[in-house]
Biotite code that builds the C-alpha atoms (Angstrom):
import biotite.structure as struc

atoms = struc.array([
    struc.Atom([-79.587, 27.233, 60.878], chain_id="A", res_id=1, res_name="MET", atom_name="CA", element="C"),
    struc.Atom([-75.839, 27.040, 60.731], chain_id="A", res_id=2, res_name="SER", atom_name="CA", element="C"),
    struc.Atom([-74.466, 24.197, 59.199], chain_id="A", res_id=3, res_name="ILE", atom_name="CA", element="C"),
    struc.Atom([-70.850, 23.058, 60.853], chain_id="A", res_id=4, res_name="PRO", atom_name="CA", element="C"),
    struc.Atom([-68.177, 21.032, 59.191], chain_id="A", res_id=5, res_name="THR", atom_name="CA", element="C"),
    struc.Atom([-68.287, 17.794, 60.071], chain_id="A", res_id=6, res_name="SER", atom_name="CA", element="C"),
    struc.Atom([-65.591, 15.107, 60.327], chain_id="A", res_id=7, res_name="SER", atom_name="CA", element="C"),
    struc.Atom([-65.841, 11.578, 59.524], chain_id="A", res_id=8, res_name="ALA", atom_name="CA", element="C"),
    struc.Atom([-66.443, 10.364, 62.912], chain_id="A", res_id=9, res_name="ALA", atom_name="CA", element="C"),
    struc.Atom([-69.684, 12.716, 63.352], chain_id="A", res_id=10, res_name="ALA", atom_name="CA", element="C"),
    struc.Atom([-70.872, 11.941, 60.231], chain_id="A", res_id=11, res_name="PHE", atom_name="CA", element="C"),
    struc.Atom([-70.503, 8.413, 61.231], chain_id="A", res_id=12, res_name="GLU", atom_name="CA", element="C"),
    struc.Atom([-72.405, 9.391, 64.133], chain_id="A", res_id=13, res_name="GLN", atom_name="CA", element="C"),
    struc.Atom([-75.078, 11.096, 62.751], chain_id="A", res_id=14, res_name="GLN", atom_name="CA", element="C"),
    struc.Atom([-75.707, 8.634, 60.117], chain_id="A", res_id=15, res_name="LEU", atom_name="CA", element="C"),
    struc.Atom([-76.167, 5.731, 63.082], chain_id="A", res_id=16, res_name="LEU", atom_name="CA", element="C"),
    struc.Atom([-78.955, 8.082, 64.641], chain_id="A", res_id=17, res_name="SER", atom_name="CA", element="C"),
    struc.Atom([-81.123, 7.428, 61.560], chain_id="A", res_id=18, res_name="GLY", atom_name="CA", element="C"),
    struc.Atom([-83.900, 9.615, 59.863], chain_id="A", res_id=19, res_name="GLY", atom_name="CA", element="C"),
    struc.Atom([-82.957, 11.853, 57.303], chain_id="A", res_id=20, res_name="LEU", atom_name="CA", element="C"),
    struc.Atom([-79.558, 13.360, 56.573], chain_id="A", res_id=21, res_name="THR", atom_name="CA", element="C"),
    struc.Atom([-78.722, 15.354, 53.904], chain_id="A", res_id=22, res_name="LEU", atom_name="CA", element="C"),
    struc.Atom([-74.784, 15.649, 53.335], chain_id="A", res_id=23, res_name="VAL", atom_name="CA", element="C"),
    struc.Atom([-72.925, 18.164, 50.998], chain_id="A", res_id=24, res_name="ASP", atom_name="CA", element="C"),
    struc.Atom([-69.665, 17.238, 50.270], chain_id="A", res_id=25, res_name="PHE", atom_name="CA", element="C"),
    struc.Atom([-67.411, 20.207, 49.251], chain_id="A", res_id=26, res_name="GLY", atom_name="CA", element="C"),
    struc.Atom([-64.503, 22.744, 50.109], chain_id="A", res_id=27, res_name="ALA", atom_name="CA", element="C"),
    struc.Atom([-64.168, 26.288, 51.390], chain_id="A", res_id=28, res_name="PRO", atom_name="CA", element="C"),
    struc.Atom([-62.586, 27.036, 48.395], chain_id="A", res_id=29, res_name="TRP", atom_name="CA", element="C"),
    struc.Atom([-65.456, 25.959, 45.799], chain_id="A", res_id=30, res_name="CYS", atom_name="CA", element="C"),
    struc.Atom([-67.426, 28.811, 44.759], chain_id="A", res_id=31, res_name="PRO", atom_name="CA", element="C"),
    struc.Atom([-70.567, 26.783, 43.682], chain_id="A", res_id=32, res_name="PRO", atom_name="CA", element="C"),
    struc.Atom([-70.128, 25.335, 47.093], chain_id="A", res_id=33, res_name="CYS", atom_name="CA", element="C"),
    struc.Atom([-70.279, 28.768, 49.259], chain_id="A", res_id=34, res_name="ARG", atom_name="CA", element="C"),
    struc.Atom([-73.606, 29.212, 47.070], chain_id="A", res_id=35, res_name="ALA", atom_name="CA", element="C"),
    struc.Atom([-74.916, 26.091, 48.208], chain_id="A", res_id=36, res_name="LEU", atom_name="CA", element="C"),
    struc.Atom([-74.744, 26.904, 51.798], chain_id="A", res_id=37, res_name="LEU", atom_name="CA", element="C"),
    struc.Atom([-77.502, 29.076, 52.447], chain_id="A", res_id=38, res_name="PRO", atom_name="CA", element="C"),
    struc.Atom([-79.595, 27.046, 50.633], chain_id="A", res_id=39, res_name="VAL", atom_name="CA", element="C"),
    struc.Atom([-78.867, 23.782, 52.762], chain_id="A", res_id=40, res_name="LEU", atom_name="CA", element="C"),
    struc.Atom([-79.379, 26.312, 55.865], chain_id="A", res_id=41, res_name="GLU", atom_name="CA", element="C"),
    struc.Atom([-82.986, 27.222, 54.895], chain_id="A", res_id=42, res_name="GLN", atom_name="CA", element="C"),
    struc.Atom([-83.510, 23.604, 54.049], chain_id="A", res_id=43, res_name="LEU", atom_name="CA", element="C"),
    struc.Atom([-82.438, 22.896, 57.701], chain_id="A", res_id=44, res_name="GLY", atom_name="CA", element="C"),
    struc.Atom([-84.815, 25.432, 58.989], chain_id="A", res_id=45, res_name="ASP", atom_name="CA", element="C"),
    struc.Atom([-87.575, 24.365, 56.397], chain_id="A", res_id=46, res_name="GLU", atom_name="CA", element="C"),
    struc.Atom([-87.526, 20.408, 57.819], chain_id="A", res_id=47, res_name="PHE", atom_name="CA", element="C"),
    struc.Atom([-86.471, 21.434, 61.356], chain_id="A", res_id=48, res_name="ALA", atom_name="CA", element="C"),
    struc.Atom([-87.275, 18.030, 63.195], chain_id="A", res_id=49, res_name="GLY", atom_name="CA", element="C"),
    struc.Atom([-87.358, 15.902, 60.296], chain_id="A", res_id=50, res_name="GLN", atom_name="CA", element="C"),
    struc.Atom([-83.402, 16.573, 58.676], chain_id="A", res_id=51, res_name="LEU", atom_name="CA", element="C"),
    struc.Atom([-80.117, 16.856, 59.966], chain_id="A", res_id=52, res_name="ASN", atom_name="CA", element="C"),
    struc.Atom([-77.729, 18.836, 57.272], chain_id="A", res_id=53, res_name="VAL", atom_name="CA", element="C"),
    struc.Atom([-73.871, 18.139, 57.279], chain_id="A", res_id=54, res_name="LEU", atom_name="CA", element="C"),
    struc.Atom([-71.025, 19.849, 55.521], chain_id="A", res_id=55, res_name="GLN", atom_name="CA", element="C"),
    struc.Atom([-68.112, 17.502, 54.654], chain_id="A", res_id=56, res_name="LEU", atom_name="CA", element="C"),
    struc.Atom([-64.929, 19.088, 53.766], chain_id="A", res_id=57, res_name="ASN", atom_name="CA", element="C"),
    struc.Atom([-63.603, 16.744, 50.882], chain_id="A", res_id=58, res_name="VAL", atom_name="CA", element="C"),
    struc.Atom([-60.113, 17.929, 51.339], chain_id="A", res_id=59, res_name="ASP", atom_name="CA", element="C"),
    struc.Atom([-60.482, 16.775, 54.959], chain_id="A", res_id=60, res_name="GLU", atom_name="CA", element="C"),
    struc.Atom([-62.191, 13.528, 54.280], chain_id="A", res_id=61, res_name="THR", atom_name="CA", element="C"),
    struc.Atom([-60.948, 11.990, 51.797], chain_id="A", res_id=62, res_name="PRO", atom_name="CA", element="C"),
    struc.Atom([-62.005, 8.407, 52.658], chain_id="A", res_id=63, res_name="GLU", atom_name="CA", element="C"),
    struc.Atom([-65.793, 9.525, 52.796], chain_id="A", res_id=64, res_name="LEU", atom_name="CA", element="C"),
    struc.Atom([-65.382, 11.161, 49.173], chain_id="A", res_id=65, res_name="SER", atom_name="CA", element="C"),
    struc.Atom([-63.968, 7.640, 48.135], chain_id="A", res_id=66, res_name="ALA", atom_name="CA", element="C"),
    struc.Atom([-66.429, 5.642, 49.790], chain_id="A", res_id=67, res_name="ARG", atom_name="CA", element="C"),
    struc.Atom([-69.361, 7.627, 48.339], chain_id="A", res_id=68, res_name="PHE", atom_name="CA", element="C"),
    struc.Atom([-67.775, 8.401, 44.761], chain_id="A", res_id=69, res_name="GLY", atom_name="CA", element="C"),
    struc.Atom([-67.433, 11.875, 45.302], chain_id="A", res_id=70, res_name="VAL", atom_name="CA", element="C"),
    struc.Atom([-65.903, 13.241, 42.094], chain_id="A", res_id=71, res_name="LEU", atom_name="CA", element="C"),
    struc.Atom([-67.375, 16.845, 41.633], chain_id="A", res_id=72, res_name="SER", atom_name="CA", element="C"),
    struc.Atom([-68.439, 19.755, 43.856], chain_id="A", res_id=73, res_name="MET", atom_name="CA", element="C"),
    struc.Atom([-70.774, 20.403, 45.277], chain_id="A", res_id=74, res_name="PRO", atom_name="CA", element="C"),
    struc.Atom([-72.103, 16.568, 45.667], chain_id="A", res_id=75, res_name="THR", atom_name="CA", element="C"),
    struc.Atom([-75.062, 16.109, 48.129], chain_id="A", res_id=76, res_name="VAL", atom_name="CA", element="C"),
    struc.Atom([-76.022, 13.046, 49.044], chain_id="A", res_id=77, res_name="ILE", atom_name="CA", element="C"),
    struc.Atom([-79.673, 12.081, 51.067], chain_id="A", res_id=78, res_name="LEU", atom_name="CA", element="C"),
    struc.Atom([-79.299, 9.377, 53.059], chain_id="A", res_id=79, res_name="PHE", atom_name="CA", element="C"),
    struc.Atom([-82.349, 7.722, 54.993], chain_id="A", res_id=80, res_name="LYS", atom_name="CA", element="C"),
    struc.Atom([-81.725, 5.518, 57.966], chain_id="A", res_id=81, res_name="ASN", atom_name="CA", element="C"),
    struc.Atom([-78.202, 5.434, 57.208], chain_id="A", res_id=82, res_name="GLY", atom_name="CA", element="C"),
    struc.Atom([-78.524, 4.544, 53.502], chain_id="A", res_id=83, res_name="GLN", atom_name="CA", element="C"),
    struc.Atom([-77.806, 6.649, 50.375], chain_id="A", res_id=84, res_name="PRO", atom_name="CA", element="C"),
    struc.Atom([-81.084, 7.176, 48.761], chain_id="A", res_id=85, res_name="VAL", atom_name="CA", element="C"),
    struc.Atom([-80.277, 10.491, 46.199], chain_id="A", res_id=86, res_name="GLU", atom_name="CA", element="C"),
    struc.Atom([-77.206, 12.026, 44.860], chain_id="A", res_id=87, res_name="LYS", atom_name="CA", element="C"),
    struc.Atom([-77.015, 15.114, 43.410], chain_id="A", res_id=88, res_name="LEU", atom_name="CA", element="C"),
    struc.Atom([-74.017, 16.550, 41.298], chain_id="A", res_id=89, res_name="VAL", atom_name="CA", element="C"),
    struc.Atom([-73.572, 20.394, 41.027], chain_id="A", res_id=90, res_name="GLY", atom_name="CA", element="C"),
    struc.Atom([-75.415, 23.366, 42.375], chain_id="A", res_id=91, res_name="LEU", atom_name="CA", element="C"),
    struc.Atom([-79.187, 23.166, 41.730], chain_id="A", res_id=92, res_name="ARG", atom_name="CA", element="C"),
    struc.Atom([-82.144, 24.943, 42.579], chain_id="A", res_id=93, res_name="PRO", atom_name="CA", element="C"),
    struc.Atom([-83.954, 24.853, 46.009], chain_id="A", res_id=94, res_name="LYS", atom_name="CA", element="C"),
    struc.Atom([-86.649, 23.472, 44.692], chain_id="A", res_id=95, res_name="GLN", atom_name="CA", element="C"),
    struc.Atom([-84.969, 20.054, 43.312], chain_id="A", res_id=96, res_name="VAL", atom_name="CA", element="C"),
    struc.Atom([-83.327, 19.614, 47.039], chain_id="A", res_id=97, res_name="TYR", atom_name="CA", element="C"),
    struc.Atom([-86.741, 20.487, 48.851], chain_id="A", res_id=98, res_name="ALA", atom_name="CA", element="C"),
    struc.Atom([-88.767, 17.909, 46.217], chain_id="A", res_id=99, res_name="ALA", atom_name="CA", element="C"),
    struc.Atom([-86.218, 15.345, 47.253], chain_id="A", res_id=100, res_name="LEU", atom_name="CA", element="C"),
    struc.Atom([-86.607, 15.903, 50.964], chain_id="A", res_id=101, res_name="LEU", atom_name="CA", element="C"),
    struc.Atom([-90.365, 15.483, 50.643], chain_id="A", res_id=102, res_name="LYS", atom_name="CA", element="C"),
    struc.Atom([-90.075, 12.596, 48.365], chain_id="A", res_id=103, res_name="LYS", atom_name="CA", element="C"),
    struc.Atom([-88.187, 10.857, 51.530], chain_id="A", res_id=104, res_name="HIS", atom_name="CA", element="C"),
    struc.Atom([-89.667, 12.365, 53.988], chain_id="A", res_id=105, res_name="ALA", atom_name="CA", element="C"),
])
């Protein structure tokens, strides 16, 4: 699964569609953010049909970063039916993200 960088409009539309959405707030110049991308791609494949994964560039979507209190990168927020339910700051092992997804699936 390839995770495209989303715009603010695409982000809002995805949240309106409901279900689980994992949003990565990061930037291309951030080494931990780049390290996280393959993990999120794997999770997107493993939870196909149950999860949408979006990547937001904080430099291009500062209003969303401010709205969700993103102060460090990467920040991953799990949304369920459009509402934030979990927030992780910093790079974590894949198992941590997988456990969150199983908890809310």
